[in-house]
N, C-alpha and C positions, 0 to 999 in steps of 0.2 A: 804453638799457641803462646802468645805473649801475654804477660800479665802486667797490669798497671798497678804500681804500688800507691796506696792511698796517701794523701797529703795529711800530715799530722796537724791538729789544731794549733799547736805551739808554733809550727812553721808559718801558718796563715797569719797568726798574730804578729810575728816578726815582720812579715811583708806588709801588713796593713798599717803598722805605725808609721813607716816612712811615707807611705802614700797619703795618709791623713795629714801628716806635717806638711808635705809639699802643697796639698790642697789649701790648707789654712794659710800658709805663707803666701801663696799665690793670690788669694782673695784680699789679704790685709796689705800686701805690698802695693796694690793699686790705689788704696785709699790712704792718703796722707792726713794725719790728724790736723784739725783746724787749730791754729795758734790763737789762744785767747788768754789774756792776762788773768791771773788769779784774783778774784775779788777780795776785798779787805777782810770780810768775815765769811770766807768760803767754808770754814770749818764749823759754822753754826749748825747744830744738829737738825734744825728746821729746814735747812737747805737740802739735806739728804732726803727728807720725806718728799719735797717737791721734785727733786731730781729723779727719784725712782718712779714718779707718776708721769713724767713727760712723755708725750706721744712720740711714736716711731716715725711719724710722717706729719708734715704740715702742708696742706694744699698740694699734694704730690711731691713735695721735697723730702727726701729721706734724711733721717737723723745721721749725724756724723760723730766720730770720735774727736774729743778736744784735748788740748794739752794741759788743762787745769781743772782742779776740783770745783764743783758747783757751777759748771758751765755746760752749755748745750749748743749745738749748731745743726742747721738743717740746710740742705742744698749743696751742689757742687758746681761752682764755688759757693761758699756759705752765703745764703741770702737772709738767714735768720740766726742771730747769735744772742743767747740768753746768759746772764750772769746773775747768780744769787749770792747776796751778801755784799752788795755794793754800798758805798758810804751814803749815809742819810744826807739829804739836801734840805734847804729851808723851804719856806712856803713857795708855791708855784702858781702862776697865772696860766699855765698851760691848759688847754681844753681837757675836760675829763669825761669819760664815758664809762658806763657800767656794763660789763659783759658777763653774763652768767654769774652774777654776784661779786665779780671782781672789778674794782674801780681802776681804770687805766688812764694815765695822762699821756698825751702824745706831743712830741716836739720834733720839728724838722731840724735836721742836722745841718751844719754850715756847708757841707759838701753838696747840698741840694738834691742828692739822690737817695738819701736814707732818712729814716725817722727813728726816734727812740721812743719806745713805749715803757712806761714805768708803772708797776703795780702799786698804785697809790695807797699809802697807809699800811702796807704789808711789812710784817717783821719775820724774817729779815727782808731787806729791800731787794726787789727783783727788777732788773732792767733788761729790755730786749731791743736790739738794733736790727732794723729791717731794711733790706734793699727793696724799695717799693716798685722797682721796675720788674721785679721777679715774683712778688707776692704782696697781697693786700694787707694792710694793718688789721682790717676786720677779720680776715681768715686766721691771722696769727693770734689775735686776742681770743677768738673763739676756740682755737686749738689748745692754747695754753691755760685758759682760765680754769679748767677742772683741776690741773696740777697745782696752779698758783693758789686756788682757794684752800689748799691744805695748810697754807701759812696763815698765821694769826693776823687779823685785821685790827689795827690799832686806832684807825680813824677812817673816815669816808669823805669822798668829794662832797662839797657843799655847793649848792646853786647860789648865784649871786643874788643879793637882796633885791627884791622888786621895788621900783619906786623911783 
């Protein structure tokens, strides 16, 4: 009669650690971080609040790891790139729309295939570049507005004077 010796729990732990490490490395090796320049005021504590509230998905585009603090990206390749703490710009004549309490200005970029949404009047300033061939600006604004609303609004869009 043969006897099978029981496996000790410490031996199982020693075997489990390399297996878990290989699994983690295999899943992270497939996903290269999105290279995004660090915004000027990336260390602003208000950016941390916004970043922690960002959605894991925008219109079926999964969130990706980025190379800089206070940035976010969605899609592979990245179709949506957010930067919190970008430099303040002067007055704008870009169209402005309010989505879930957040004013967004929209400007078509010179490449003709992307747009930049800016959370108007928010401190710190938040910009989002969108590849509109992959996702609509309306879907992006709707997905990001709950997180962006956590930043302070210092001003709001104004309608042009009638007359």
